[in-house]
N, C-alpha and C positions, 0 to 999 in steps of 0.2 A: 504494499499500499503507500503511495507517494508520501502521505502525511501520517503521523501519529494521531492517535484521538484525541490527546489534549491540544494538539495544534488545531485540529478540525473543529474541535469545541470553541476554542478561542475566536477562529476565523468567523465561525458561525454566530457567535456571540456579537462581534464586532460588526459583521454584516447585518445582523438583527437589528442593531441600534440604528444605523444609516437607514434601514428599511421603515424603522418605526417613526424616525424623525421624517422621513417623506411622506408617509400617510398621516401622520400628524399635520403637516403642512397643508394636505389637502383638506382635512376636516376645518382647519382654522380657515382657509379661504372660503369654503362653503359657509361657515358661520357668519364671517364678514359680510359675504354678499347677502345672507338672508337678514343680517341685521340692518344693511343698507335698504333691502327692500321694506323692511318693517318700518323704519324710520321715515320713508318717503310713502308710505300707505300703498305698498306693493307695486311701486313704480320705480323703475331705474333712472340713472341720470340721463337717458336718451328720451324720456317721456316727454310728449308734446300735447298742448292742449289745442284741439282741432276744432273748427267752426264748420261741423258737418251734422247731418242728421243721424241718428244710431245706425239706421238701415244702411246709409251710405258707407259708414264706419266698418261694417260688416264687410261689405263688398272690398273695400280698401284693404283690410287685413288679409283677406283671402288672396288678394292680388300680391301684395307683398310677399307673403308666405315666410318660410323660416320661423324664427321665433316671435314674430310680429303678434301682438295681442292689443287689445282695446278694452277699456273699462268705461261705464257710465253710472251715474248716480241714479238710484231709484226712490232715494227719499230726499229731504231737505238738509239732511245733516251729513250726507256723504258716508254713513254706516253700513247700508245695504247697497252694494253695487252689483251690476251685472257684468259679466266676463265673456268674451269671445277671442280666440285666438286660431291661428292656422293650425297649430298642433297644440291642443289643450293639455295633452297629457305630459307635456315637456316642461310645463311650467312650475318651476321648483319653488312652491310657495313657502314662506317661513312657518316651520314646525318645531315642536320641542325636539332638542337633539336626542338622538337615540331611539326616537320612537318610530313605529312602522306607520307609514303613510300611503294612502291609495293615489294615484294620479286622477286629475280632475278629468271628467268625462262629461258628455252631454247630459243635461238635465241633472246634474249634481251641485253639490256646494261645500264650501268650507266656511268655517265659522270659529269665532273666538271662544275663549274659555267660558265667558258668562254668557254666552248665548244659549237658551234653552233648546233642547232638541226634543222631538217627539218619536217615541219609540213605537213601531208598527210591524207585528210579525218578526220580532227580533232584529229589525234594522232601525237606524235612526234616521230622522228626516228634519228638516227645517221647513218651517212654514212661512210662505209669503203671499199674502191675499189669499185667495182661494186654490193655490197651488202648493204642492209639496216638492221637496227637492232631496235627493238621496244625501246624507252628511257622509263625506269621505275622509275628513280630516279636521284638525284643529288649527286655526291661525295663531301664530305668535311662537316666540321662542321659550316663553316662561310664562308663568301664572300671572305676573303683572305686567303683560305685554301691552305696546301701544295699540294691538288689534284685538284686545280680548272682548271687544263687543261689536265686532265688524263681521260682515257676511258677506261671502263672495258667491254669485250664483252664476254658473257656467251654462248659459243656454242661450243660444242665437235667436230664438223667438222672443224670449222675454227682452233680451238686449235691443232688437229691432223695434219693439212696439213701446219702448220705454218712453217715447215722446220727445220732443225737441227741447224741452226744459233743461235737463240734466247735463251735466258736463261731460263731453267726450273726450277721453285721453287714449291715444295711440303710443304704444311703446314697442321697443326692440331695438336691437343692435343696427338694424339696416332701415328703420323707420323712417328716419330724416331723408336720408338720400332717395329711398324709393317713393316716399310720399310726394316728394318735389316732382319726382318723373311721371308718376300716375295722376296726380291731381295737382298741377302747379298753381292753380287760382285758389286753393283753399287757404284760408288764413290760419295760422298757427302761432302758438304761445308757449315758451318754455314752463316746465311745471315749477312750483316753489321747490327751495331746496329741502324743505322738510327737517326732521330733526335727526336725520342722519349724517349731516355734514359736520362731522367732529373730526378733530385732527387725527386721532387714532385710525379711524376708518378711511377717510380719504386720502392722506398723507403716508402716514407712517406704516399702515397695514400693507399697502403694496409693496413698499420699500423691503419691509421684513420677508415678505414672501420671496420677492425675487432674490435676495441675498440668501434665504433658506435653500432656494433651489440650487443656487450656484454651489453653496456649502455642501449639500448633498452630493452633488455631482463630483465635485472635487474629491470628497471624502470616500465615494465608492471607487474612484479611480484608483486613490492611494491604498485602500483596502486591498485592492487586488494585486498589487504590486509584491507585497511580502509573502502572498501564497505562491506567486510564481518563483520567488527565490527560494523558497522551501522546497519547491517541487523539482527545480532546475538539477541540482546534483543526483537525484535519483534517476531522471531521465537521461542524464549523461552517462551515469553507470549502466543503465539497462541497454543503450545503444551501442556502448563499448562491448558488453557482454554478447552481443548479437540477439537481445530479444526483439521480437518482431514489433515493428513501430505500430502495427493496429492494435497490439495488446497493450502496449505503453499508452496510445491515445484513449483506449476504454477505460484503463485504471485512472488517468487524469480526469477524463470527463466524468466519471464516476464520482471520484472526490469532489470535484466541483460542484455536481449535483448535489452530493450529500451536504455541503456547507450551505448551498442556496435552500434546499428543502427545509434543512433545520432550522434556519434563519427565518423562512417564511411560517414555520409552526410556531416559533416563538412569538411572531407579531400577529396572527391571524385571529387569536381570541380577544386581545386588546383592542384592535382595530375594528373589529365587528361589533363589540360591545359598545363603544363610543359612537360610530357612525352609523348605529341602527340597522346593521347589515347591508350598509350599501356598498355593494361589490366593487364600485368605481374608486372607492377608497384603497383597494389593493393595487390599482394600476401604478401609482408613483413607486410602490414598493417592489414591483415586478421591473420597473424601469430600473431602479437601483441595482437589482439583481443582474440585469442585463449589461449595465455598464461595468458591474464588477467583474462579470465574466470576460467582458471584451478587454478589460484591464488586464486581466490575468493572463489572456490569450497573447496580447501584444508584448508583454512582458516577458514571456516563456518562449516567445517565437524562435530565439536563436538558439534553444536547447531542443526544440522539437523538430522532428524529421520533414515537415511541410514548408 
């Protein structure tokens, strides 16, 4: 075996730290994004107030596509709103960290913790007027959320017939550019900053995330080099003794996989508990594994027969 068990354990532990750090950065990014949405009443920094009828807004959202979405007030206080999106299931609304959530679908709703729900046949519903909407999740990151009294109803028919008195907001990363292409004569105005324009969210957090990504990348590169130095003498000895290079390669790859799998096992449980079983949280950890493996291969290239 190219590495002794203590060295395998040490490298797996070091690699698991970098993997855990990368997964934590992902969770931190998700939390900051949801806090920003919560502070802006579910709107991003790209949101625009538009002077169109709700029915026209529905058509514009579907023409824009992607992550385009629109909101309209259904009451005088902006507490109950209708929601329409090109892909409503992809809207990651703010929810308690670590909780299981269901995606928004047609004729469904999400509501804050202080909004009562009606249970019918074992399922929860939110009532609005004479209609009921399936409650698929709770809004807000905690019990004292800014959205604890809010209701968001995902239904195109309710949105379209909401009347012309409500404020229509169109949101999405491409909304501004595409809106001007589709409807150049529509009057638009930027949304108010809201409560999310805090220094730690708007300035420091993006910098920390970028620095963290760079640190994780460099750390995983550095972590792969010692393993290559540990393995290189064993590889050279095998080549001198005439051992088949295929056998050497299988041994080295097996040891590399052992380190990566052991590290993944160490981070799997804590990441899944914190992220609410969000499988995407493992993607940065797997990326660290790949960078680690690439660093190992590059560092040991001189000793291997390829």
